[in-house]
C-alpha positions as CSV (number, residue, x, y, z in Angstrom):
1,M,48.5,70.6,-57.2
2,L,45.8,68.5,-58.7
3,R,45.4,68.5,-62.4
4,P,41.9,67.5,-63.4
5,H,41.1,65.9,-66.8
6,S,38.6,67.9,-68.9
7,A,35.0,67.2,-68.7
8,V,35.2,66.1,-72.3
9,G,37.7,63.4,-71.3
10,Q,35.8,62.4,-68.1
11,S,32.6,62.1,-70.1
12,A,34.4,59.7,-72.7
13,W,35.9,57.6,-70.0
14,I,32.3,57.1,-68.3
15,D,30.9,56.3,-71.7
16,L,33.7,53.9,-72.5
17,L,33.0,52.2,-69.2
18,R,29.3,51.8,-69.9
19,M,29.7,50.4,-73.2
20,L,32.3,47.8,-72.2
21,K,30.1,46.6,-69.3
22,Q,27.2,46.4,-71.6
23,D,29.3,44.3,-74.1
24,A,30.3,42.0,-71.4
25,V,26.7,40.7,-71.4
26,S,26.0,41.1,-75.1
27,D,27.5,37.8,-76.2
28,L,25.2,35.7,-74.0
29,R,24.9,32.3,-75.8
30,G,22.0,30.7,-73.6
31,V,19.7,31.7,-70.6
32,P,21.1,33.9,-67.8
33,R,20.7,31.9,-64.5
34,L,21.0,33.0,-60.9
35,K,22.9,30.8,-58.4
36,T,23.5,30.9,-54.8
37,I,26.8,29.9,-53.6
38,N,27.7,30.2,-49.7
39,G,24.8,32.8,-49.3
40,R,25.8,34.9,-52.4
41,G,24.3,35.3,-55.6
42,Y,26.3,34.6,-58.9
43,W,25.1,35.1,-62.6
44,Y,25.8,32.3,-65.1
45,D,25.1,32.2,-69.0
46,Q,23.5,28.6,-69.1
47,F,23.7,27.0,-72.6
48,R,23.9,23.4,-74.1
49,L,27.3,22.4,-75.8
50,G,26.8,19.1,-77.5
51,D,25.3,16.6,-75.1
52,S,26.0,18.7,-71.9
53,V,25.1,21.9,-70.3
54,T,27.6,24.5,-69.6
55,D,27.6,27.4,-67.0
56,R,29.7,30.2,-68.0
57,Y,30.1,32.8,-65.3
58,L,29.1,36.4,-65.7
59,G,29.7,38.0,-62.4
60,E,28.2,38.6,-58.8
61,D,24.7,39.5,-58.4
62,S,24.2,43.1,-58.5
63,A,21.5,45.7,-59.5
64,D,23.9,46.8,-62.2
65,L,24.5,43.4,-63.7
66,R,20.7,42.6,-63.6
67,A,20.0,45.7,-65.4
68,R,22.5,45.0,-68.1
69,I,21.0,41.4,-68.4
70,A,17.5,42.9,-68.8
71,K,18.8,45.3,-71.5
72,H,20.5,42.5,-73.3
73,Q,17.3,40.6,-73.2
74,E,15.4,43.4,-74.7
75,G,17.7,43.7,-77.4
76,R,21.5,44.4,-78.2
77,V,23.6,46.9,-80.2
78,A,25.3,45.5,-83.3
79,A,28.8,44.6,-82.2
80,Q,30.4,46.5,-85.0
81,D,28.6,49.6,-84.3
82,A,29.5,49.4,-80.6
83,G,33.3,48.7,-81.4
84,K,33.3,52.0,-83.6
85,D,32.0,54.0,-80.8
86,R,34.5,52.5,-78.4
87,S,37.3,53.3,-80.8
88,R,35.9,56.9,-81.0
89,L,36.1,57.3,-77.3
90,M,39.6,55.9,-77.0
91,R,40.5,58.5,-79.8
92,I,39.2,61.2,-77.4
93,L,41.0,60.0,-74.3
94,R,44.3,59.7,-76.2
95,A,43.8,63.3,-77.4
96,E,43.1,64.3,-73.7
97,G,46.4,62.8,-72.5
98,Y,45.1,59.8,-70.6
99,L,47.8,57.1,-69.9
100,T,47.9,54.3,-72.2
101,P,50.2,51.0,-72.0
102,D,53.1,50.0,-74.1
103,L,52.3,47.4,-76.7
104,G,53.4,44.2,-74.7
105,T,51.4,45.2,-71.7
106,G,48.2,46.0,-73.9
107,Q,48.6,42.8,-75.8
108,I,48.7,40.4,-72.8
109,I,45.9,42.3,-70.8
110,Q,43.6,42.1,-73.5
111,A,44.4,38.4,-74.3
112,L,43.8,37.5,-70.5
113,A,40.4,39.6,-70.6
114,R,39.3,37.6,-73.8
115,A,40.1,34.4,-71.9
116,G,38.0,35.4,-69.0
117,V,40.7,36.2,-66.3
118,F,39.0,39.3,-65.1
119,R,35.4,37.9,-65.6
120,L,36.4,35.1,-63.4
121,G,37.6,37.1,-60.6
122,G,40.9,38.3,-61.5
123,T,42.0,41.8,-60.2
124,L,44.6,43.8,-62.0
125,V,46.8,45.2,-59.2
126,G,50.2,47.1,-59.1
127,T,51.4,50.1,-61.1
128,Q,49.0,49.0,-64.1
129,A,46.1,49.4,-61.8
130,F,47.4,52.7,-60.4
131,R,47.3,54.1,-64.0
132,T,43.5,53.5,-64.5
133,Y,42.8,55.8,-61.4
134,E,43.2,58.7,-64.0
135,G,39.8,57.7,-65.2
136,V,38.3,56.7,-61.9
137,L,39.5,60.0,-60.0
138,G,39.3,62.3,-63.1
139,V,42.9,63.6,-62.5
140,Q,45.9,63.5,-64.4
141,I,48.9,61.2,-63.2
142,G,51.3,62.0,-65.8
143,F,54.3,60.1,-66.9
144,D,56.8,60.2,-63.7
145,Q,58.2,57.1,-62.4
146,S,55.6,56.3,-60.1
147,A,53.5,55.3,-63.1
148,M,56.0,53.5,-65.1
149,T,56.2,49.7,-65.3
150,Q,56.3,46.6,-67.4
151,D,55.0,44.2,-64.8
152,V,51.5,42.8,-64.9
153,D,50.1,41.6,-61.5
154,I,46.9,39.7,-61.4
155,A,45.2,38.9,-58.1
156,S,42.2,36.6,-57.1
157,F,40.7,34.8,-54.2
158,E,41.6,30.8,-54.0
159,R,38.2,30.3,-52.5
160,L,36.3,32.3,-55.1
161,S,38.2,30.7,-57.8
162,L,37.3,27.2,-56.7
163,A,33.7,28.0,-55.8
164,L,32.8,29.7,-59.2
165,G,32.6,26.3,-61.1
166,D,33.7,27.8,-64.3
167,T,37.2,28.1,-66.1
168,V,38.9,30.3,-68.5
169,E,37.9,30.2,-72.3
170,E,41.5,29.4,-73.2
171,E,44.1,27.7,-71.3
172,L,46.7,30.3,-70.2
173,A,49.9,28.3,-70.7
174,P,49.3,28.1,-74.5
175,L,48.0,31.8,-74.5
176,F,51.6,32.9,-72.8
177,D,53.4,30.8,-75.4
178,S,51.6,32.6,-78.3
179,L,52.9,35.9,-77.0
180,K,56.3,34.8,-76.5
181,F,56.2,34.5,-72.6
182,A,58.1,31.7,-71.0
183,P,57.3,30.3,-67.5
184,V,59.7,31.3,-64.8
185,P,60.7,28.2,-63.0
186,S,59.6,28.1,-59.2
187,L,60.8,26.2,-56.2
188,E,57.8,24.0,-56.2
189,Q,57.9,21.9,-59.1
190,G,55.0,21.8,-61.6
191,Q,53.6,25.0,-60.2
192,V,54.1,28.1,-62.4
193,W,52.8,31.7,-61.2
194,R,55.0,34.0,-63.3
195,W,55.7,34.2,-67.0
196,L,58.3,36.5,-68.6
197,Q,58.0,37.7,-72.3
198,T,61.3,37.2,-73.8
199,N,61.4,40.1,-76.3
200,R,59.9,42.7,-74.3
201,Q,60.8,41.7,-70.7
202,T,57.1,42.1,-69.8
203,L,56.4,40.0,-66.5
204,V,53.0,38.5,-65.4
205,E,52.7,37.5,-61.9
206,F,49.5,35.8,-60.4
207,L,48.9,36.3,-56.6
208,T,46.6,35.4,-53.9
209,P,45.7,36.4,-50.5
210,S,47.3,34.2,-47.7
211,F,45.0,33.6,-44.5
212,D,47.7,31.5,-42.5
213,E,51.2,32.2,-41.3
214,T,52.9,30.9,-44.6
215,E,53.2,32.5,-47.9
216,G,53.3,29.5,-50.3
217,L,52.0,28.8,-54.0
218,R,48.1,28.3,-54.2
219,P,46.2,27.0,-57.0
220,L,43.7,29.3,-58.9
221,A,41.3,26.9,-60.2
222,A,39.2,29.0,-62.5
223,L,42.4,30.4,-64.4
224,G,44.3,27.2,-64.3
225,V,47.3,28.6,-62.9
226,S,49.3,28.8,-59.6
227,A,49.5,32.0,-57.6
228,Q,52.2,33.4,-54.8
229,S,50.0,33.9,-51.7
230,L,50.5,37.1,-49.7
231,H,49.5,38.5,-46.5
232,Y,47.6,41.8,-46.6
233,L,46.5,41.3,-50.2
234,N,42.7,40.0,-49.1
235,Y,42.4,44.0,-47.9
236,L,43.5,45.1,-51.2
237,I,41.1,43.2,-53.7
238,A,38.1,42.6,-51.4
239,T,35.8,44.9,-53.2
240,P,37.2,45.6,-56.6
241,L,36.0,48.1,-59.1
242,T,35.4,47.5,-63.0
243,V,37.1,50.1,-65.2
244,P,38.2,50.3,-68.8
245,F,42.0,49.5,-69.6
246,L,42.9,52.1,-72.4
247,Y,44.4,49.7,-75.0
248,R,42.9,49.7,-78.5
249,S,39.0,50.0,-78.3
250,G,38.9,49.3,-74.5
251,V,39.2,46.3,-72.2
252,L,37.2,45.8,-69.3
253,V,39.3,44.9,-66.2
254,Q,38.9,44.8,-62.3
255,V,41.2,46.9,-60.1
256,P,41.3,47.4,-56.3
257,R,39.4,50.7,-55.0
258,P,41.9,53.5,-54.8
259,E,41.4,54.3,-51.2
260,R,42.4,50.7,-50.2
261,Y,45.1,50.7,-52.8
262,A,46.8,53.9,-51.2
263,I,46.8,52.4,-47.7
264,H,47.9,49.0,-49.1
265,K,50.8,50.7,-50.7
266,L,51.8,52.1,-47.3
267,I,51.9,48.6,-45.8
268,V,53.9,47.3,-48.8
269,A,56.4,50.1,-49.1
270,D,57.3,49.0,-45.4
271,R,57.3,45.4,-46.1
272,R,59.8,45.1,-49.0
273,R,63.0,43.9,-47.7
274,D,62.2,44.2,-44.2
275,G,61.6,48.0,-44.5
276,E,64.9,48.8,-46.4
277,D,64.4,52.0,-48.6
278,T,64.2,50.4,-51.9
279,Q,63.6,51.8,-55.4
280,K,60.2,49.9,-55.2
281,S,59.3,51.1,-51.7
282,Q,60.0,54.6,-52.9
283,K,57.6,54.2,-55.9
284,D,55.1,52.5,-53.5
285,R,55.0,55.5,-51.2
286,L,54.8,58.1,-54.2
287,Q,51.7,56.3,-55.2
288,A,50.0,56.3,-52.0
289,A,50.9,60.0,-51.5
290,F,49.4,61.0,-54.7
291,L,46.1,59.0,-54.1
292,V,45.8,60.2,-50.4
293,D,46.3,63.8,-51.7
294,V,43.4,63.4,-54.3
295,L,41.1,61.1,-52.1
296,A,41.4,63.7,-49.1
297,Q,40.0,66.3,-51.2
298,E,37.6,64.4,-53.4
299,R,36.4,61.4,-51.3
300,P,37.5,61.9,-47.8
301,D,34.9,59.6,-46.3
302,D,35.9,56.8,-48.5
303,L,39.7,57.2,-47.7
304,A,38.9,57.5,-43.8
305,E,36.8,54.3,-43.9
306,A,39.8,52.3,-45.5
307,Y,42.4,53.9,-43.2
308,A,40.2,52.9,-40.1
309,T,39.6,49.4,-41.5
310,A,43.3,48.9,-42.0
311,M,44.6,50.5,-38.7
312,G,41.7,48.5,-36.8
313,T,43.0,45.0,-38.4
314,G,46.0,44.5,-36.1
315,K,49.4,45.6,-34.8
316,S,51.5,44.7,-37.6
317,W,49.2,46.7,-40.0
318,R,49.5,49.8,-37.8
319,E,53.1,49.4,-37.4
320,R,53.7,49.1,-41.2
321,I,51.7,52.0,-41.9
322,G,53.2,54.1,-39.3
323,R,56.8,53.6,-40.4
324,S,55.9,54.6,-44.1
325,L,53.9,57.7,-42.7
326,D,57.0,58.7,-40.8
327,R,58.7,59.0,-44.2
328,L,55.6,61.0,-45.6
329,P,54.9,63.7,-43.1
330,D,52.4,65.8,-45.3
331,T,50.5,62.5,-46.2
332,K,50.3,61.5,-42.5
333,A,49.0,64.9,-41.6
334,Q,46.1,64.5,-44.3
335,L,45.1,60.9,-43.0
336,L,45.0,62.5,-39.4
337,A,42.9,65.3,-40.4
338,L,40.2,62.9,-42.2
339,P,36.7,63.0,-40.7
340,S,36.3,60.1,-37.9
């Protein structure tokens, strides 16, 4: 049974998102410029730094971003007042029972956001993204095991990271060190894609889609780190959403669309350890079943499109989804009943 959040909570979440989006362009240092890269438009904040001109990436061209840039140029709300308003909205959301992160997770995600990780195409995936769907869908997830984790997974496209021509404001290795994270050694010398916080056991991983048969490490130029490449990941992060992460006065992050997250979890659940019924695969199926239940009632067309796209991609996709759905008969029935 769905448990919707109150109208008060949903309104506060929407207002917080709007304010965070506006704040994302309120610190422009120069003149906004639109550039075309591979046929797509990207906005940059162009300003002079010493004897050189710097381009700071703002985001892909959209009507929403253009409107926010125009609003900034007309005049901006004082940062202090905006911060107070966001804090007030966060108090409402906590009182309404929205999920908030533990201290270690909140600290590292806020630090990554300030460094520009999400601005430069990073997308929060995994359970930390799943928790944000409370606001996206307006329903309570609760505190069961499907919503619990200390892991932070960040995914980004290797080609986008290279094409942007911008980098994080603060190098990530020293940032991790300042928060007591240590690099986890990898088999490929000199390439680090995982960091573990020694005092809280929070694990941060960087991921990127694999477009060939191998799943080796790949560089993410804009972020200055390596990433583990994975099959099926391009489907998950192709068209992300911008949402509030509910820590302190709110943090603007990117997450996958919930309908794609649900279908991707069906694939991942079967993929773990070649389909063995592990604890993580059970968690994947719980998250998928929850989201399919919500989306089948609230956004059936979006869910139907995501399901059809995945099923039409290839044989291995259909087989993995099918094996997961064999363990979820109610979810299978909901997907088969979707509009074609």
